[in-house]
C-alpha positions as CSV (number, residue, x, y, z in Angstrom):
1,M,17.6,0.6,-6.5
2,K,15.9,0.4,-9.9
3,N,12.4,1.4,-10.9
4,E,13.1,5.0,-11.5
5,Q,9.6,5.8,-12.6
6,C,6.3,5.6,-10.8
7,P,4.3,2.6,-12.1
8,I,1.1,4.7,-12.0
9,C,1.9,8.1,-13.4
10,Y,5.5,7.5,-14.6
11,S,6.9,10.5,-12.7
12,K,10.5,10.3,-11.4
13,L,10.7,8.7,-8.0
14,E,12.6,10.2,-5.1
15,V,14.3,8.3,-2.2
16,V,12.9,9.2,1.2
17,D,13.1,7.8,4.8
18,C,10.0,5.7,5.6
19,A,8.5,4.0,8.6
20,P,7.5,0.3,8.1
21,C,4.0,1.1,6.8
22,N,3.7,0.8,3.0
23,D,0.7,3.2,3.1
24,C,1.7,6.1,5.4
25,G,5.3,5.3,6.2
26,H,6.6,8.3,4.1
27,L,4.7,10.8,6.2
28,E,6.7,12.8,8.7
29,E,4.0,12.2,11.3
30,E,4.3,8.4,10.8
31,I,8.1,8.6,11.2
32,E,7.6,10.4,14.5
33,H,5.0,7.8,15.6
34,F,7.5,5.1,14.7
35,K,10.2,6.8,16.9
36,Q,7.6,7.0,19.7
37,G,6.7,3.4,19.4
38,K,3.0,4.2,18.7
39,H,2.3,1.5,16.1
40,Q,2.7,-2.2,15.4
41,Y,3.3,-3.4,11.9
42,N,1.9,-6.4,10.1
43,V,2.0,-8.0,6.7
44,Y,-1.4,-8.9,5.2
45,N,-2.6,-10.6,2.1
46,I,-5.0,-7.9,0.9
47,Y,-6.4,-9.3,-2.3
48,R,-5.7,-12.6,-4.2
49,G,-2.1,-12.9,-3.0
50,L,-1.3,-9.1,-3.2
51,K,0.4,-8.2,0.1
52,L,1.1,-4.9,2.0
53,Q,2.9,-4.1,5.2
54,L,0.7,-1.8,7.2
55,C,0.6,-0.1,10.6
56,D,-2.2,-0.7,13.0
57,F,-3.9,2.5,11.9
58,C,-3.7,2.0,8.1
59,D,-4.9,-1.6,8.3
60,V,-8.2,-0.5,10.0
61,D,-8.5,2.6,7.8
62,F,-7.9,0.7,4.5
63,G,-11.6,0.4,3.9
64,S,-11.9,4.1,3.4
65,Y,-10.2,3.9,0.0
66,K,-12.9,4.3,-2.6
67,G,-13.5,1.3,-4.9
68,E,-12.8,3.4,-8.0
69,Y,-9.4,4.3,-6.8
70,L,-8.5,0.7,-6.2
71,G,-9.9,-0.3,-9.7
72,F,-13.4,-1.6,-8.9
73,N,-16.4,-0.5,-11.0
74,D,-19.1,-1.5,-8.5
75,N,-18.2,0.6,-5.4
76,K,-16.7,-2.5,-3.8
77,R,-14.2,-1.7,-0.9
78,I,-11.6,-3.8,0.7
79,G,-11.6,-3.6,4.4
80,Y,-9.7,-5.0,7.4
81,E,-12.3,-7.8,7.6
82,N,-11.1,-9.0,4.2
83,F,-7.4,-9.2,5.1
84,E,-5.5,-12.4,5.7
85,F,-2.9,-11.9,8.4
86,V,0.5,-13.2,7.1
87,S,3.0,-12.1,9.8
88,S,4.1,-9.4,12.3
89,V,7.1,-7.3,11.5
90,E,9.5,-8.4,14.2
91,A,12.2,-5.7,14.0
92,P,10.7,-2.7,12.3
93,S,13.0,0.1,11.3
94,I,13.2,3.3,9.3
95,E,14.4,2.5,5.8
96,K,15.0,4.3,2.5
97,A,12.3,3.8,0.0
98,K,11.3,5.2,-3.3
99,Y,8.4,7.7,-3.3
100,C,6.3,9.4,-6.0
101,P,5.8,13.1,-5.2
102,E,3.0,13.2,-7.8
103,C,1.0,10.3,-6.5
104,G,2.0,10.8,-2.9
105,N,2.8,7.2,-2.2
106,Q,5.8,4.8,-1.7
107,L,6.8,2.5,-4.5
108,A,5.6,-0.6,-2.6
109,F,2.1,0.8,-2.3
110,L,2.1,2.0,-6.0
111,K,3.1,-1.5,-7.2
112,F,0.4,-3.0,-5.1
113,L,-2.1,-0.5,-6.6
114,R,-1.0,-1.2,-10.2
115,D,-1.2,-5.0,-9.6
116,L,-4.6,-4.7,-7.9
117,R,-6.0,-2.7,-10.8
118,E,-4.7,-5.2,-13.3
119,F,-6.1,-8.1,-11.3
120,I,-9.5,-6.4,-11.2
121,K,-9.5,-5.5,-14.8
122,K,-8.7,-9.1,-15.8
123,E,-11.5,-10.4,-13.5
124,T,-13.9,-7.9,-15.0
125,V,-13.1,-8.9,-18.5
126,A,-13.3,-12.6,-17.6
127,G,-16.6,-12.1,-16.0
128,K,-18.1,-10.5,-19.1
129,K,-17.2,-13.5,-21.3
C-alpha cells in the first residue's frame, strides 16, 4: 500500500479495519453494523464521474455535508437525489484501509474529497472567464 500521507492534510496515514462504506466504514459502530448485517452497500457516481462506495445510511445522509466542506462557494449541497447508481456491492467484507487520524476519514473518501474540490475549483475558474 502506497500513499503514506493524507491528500488533504498530509498527516501520516494509519492502516485500520474498515467496513465497505468509504464514508463511515472506519467507525467501530459501522464495523459492528456490518457484522450484524444492518446495511447494504452501493457504488455511486457522486459528481462528474467521482465515485464512492456508501452504506445505505451514508448515501441518504450525504446531503448533510456543508457545501464549503466539499469545495462549493455557493452553499450548494450534493444529496442522494443527485447520485447516479453504479452497482451494488455483491460480497462486502471487512478490509484493511488507510485512514487519516487528523481528518478522521479513510483514504478513499479523502481522495474523493480532494478530487471533488479540484473539480469545483476548475469549474469556478472556468465560469469566471
